[in-house]
Structures are given as structure tokens and as C-alpha cells.
N, C-alpha and C positions, 0 to 999 in steps of 0.2 A: 593296064587291066583298072576297073571299076567297081570299088566296093562288090563287094556280097558274101552273104551267109547264112547258116541257120537261125530260124528263128527259139528266143528258148521258150519252155512253154509259158502259155500266160499271155507272151510279149506280140504285140499288136504289129503290122509291116513297119510302122514309122518306128517304131521304138524300135524293131530288129534296123533297120537302116542310118537310122542316129551312133548305137554301138556301133556297128560293124564299119561304119565310116571312123565314130572315134577307135576303134579299136586298130585298123589297118596302118590309116593314116597321122596318127595321132590328136589329129582338129577336134574340138568342139565343135557342134553342127544345131541351125536349126533346117527342121529339114522343111524344104516348099513343098512343091505342084508334083505330081505323078509322071512323072517320063512318061514312062510305060513299062513294060513285062516284057519279056523273055520267056517261051519254055523250050528246052533240052531236054537230052538223051547222053545221057553217058555210061560206060561199060565201069567196072571196079573188082579188084579182087582185095579182098584183107591181106593172102598171104597167100606161098607158098602150096601147090594141093587145095587150095579154098575154090572153092563155085566164080563164077563169074558170076556178078551182079550186075541188072541195069538199074543207074540210077533216074528216073525223071526229076527235073528241077522247074521251078518255074526261079526266074530271079524280078522282081518290082525295084523298078528307077525310079529314085524321086530328086529332084534341084536339092541342091544343100547350100546355105550360108554361115560359113567359118564367123563364128563368134569369141573360137580363143583356142588354147591346146599350143603344138607345137608340134610341127613336123617328124624331128627327132625323138619323139614319144613312139612312134609305128610301132607294132609288134614284129614279129620274129618272118609274117610269112610273106612280108612284104620284103624284100631287098633292097628297094632303092623308093622313097617319097619323094615327088617333088611336085614344083606348078611348073604349070604350063597354058597358054594361048591354046587355043578346044581348035584351030585352026593345025594343029601342034597333037594334038591328042586326040583328035579324028586318021589323020597321018597315020599314029604309031600302032590305033588298037589293032592289036591284031586278028578278032570274030567280024565279021562283016554284023553280026547286031549288034554288039558294041558300037560298031560305027554308028551303026539307024541311031542308035540311041542316040546318041554326041550329037547326030545332024539335027535331031528332034528338040533337043537340049538348045540348040543351038537356037531355033529358030520359038523355041518356049521365050529362052532370054531377050531376043530382039522387040516383041511384040508386049514387052513385059512398062 
């Protein structure tokens, strides 16, 4: 899973990306170029008897460079956080949109 989350009020996309990466991975990062954006719709129910709500979400992905932190400091949302090669990340990605972002990131890194 690639880090993602909701922006806080008054937070820029880059600030959200670096905060969410820090919270979900434990790493301090510097954001680089934007890799892409994925938009999707999902349904959510707050609890039994509550109406089903359709949620529209856009996620913006950036290249990130780690500059500190510790993978053991990740939050409770992640069961496991670990380093892996980009080929393995592409193979393990559950969603086609995540695989496409990983492929695009690889291409961007090869042309730096």
C-alpha cells in the first residue's frame, strides 16, 4: 500500500504527502516531483442502520526521499512497513492504479 490520507485544514498537497508518509512509515521525507493522481469512488457506512455514503477521493502521489526517521515508528494503520525493490513493490501492489503509479515512478527515477 502506498501512503495516503486526508489533508488537514490549511495543509498543502505536499504537506499532506510528507505528513502521511511520516505517520504511516515512520520516515522523515523530502517530497520531490509529483508522480500522478488517482481518483476513485468507494462506499462507506458509519455503522449498523446508517445510510451507505458514496465517497469521492483523489490521491496525489509524489516521489519521496528519506532523510531520517525509523520504520519501527509507523502508526497503527500499517501492520508492516519495510523496504523493497521497485519490481517487488509493483508485483505486490493490490490495485492496478497503484501498479501504474509505481511504473511511472520507476520511469521518472530512471530519467533523473
